[in-house]
Residue, then its C-alpha position, 0 to 999 in steps of 0.5 A: m837441913p842442910f848439906i855441904n860437900i868439902k872436897v879437900a886435896g893434899a895430904p891425906l887427912p887424919q880422922s882428927q882433921v876430918q872431924r874437926l872439919q865436921a864439928g866445925i862446919t855444923g857449929l856455922m851452920a847452926e850458929i851463923l846460918h841458923k840451921v838445924g845442928p842435927l839435920v846438918g849432913v856433912l861429906v868430906e871427900q879426899v881427891p886426888l890432888s893430881g886433879w886440882s890447880v889454881g891457875g893452870e898451876p899445881v897445889t900442895c893444898a886446896a878445898q872447895v867447900d860447898a853448901i846447900i840451904s833453901a833459898e830466902t832463908n839467910t841474908s847477904e850479910e849471915k852468908a858473907r859471914f858464914i863464907a869469912e868463917t868458914s874459910r878461917l875454919l879450913k885454914d885452921v885446920l889444913g894449914s898455911g898451905l891452903a891455896e888462897a883460891s880455896y872456894v866457899v860456895i853457897h848453892d840457895v836451892p828453892k824449897n820445892s828443889w829439895g828435902y829428905n825422907g820423901l818430903t820436900q822442905a817447902h811441904r816442911a815449911q807448910h806443916r809447921 
């Protein structure tokens, strides 16, 4: 059960772009990081452009992707590929004005520190 939060600053996104981001990131999670697609949660948040800067300078469009996954479930190579493909997805959906310093962060969380529906990921792994 990965959870992905995508923050975007810039022009308001039409629903079609939000859906492209949600479907695209879900697909990358399943294809590259071997996560169960129907359990991938994706939140796209649009934040005020006035609150975002890069190098202390304003930007016209920027994004941050935070992906939470269970620790020790993916290789460094898989994570590097996910970061590269997610960056490509952001550029494809948000356009060439996307700030170069738009980050993709993978948070490896211990299985006993998170879960869903009242059960930790560690519990789920033990009872498969």
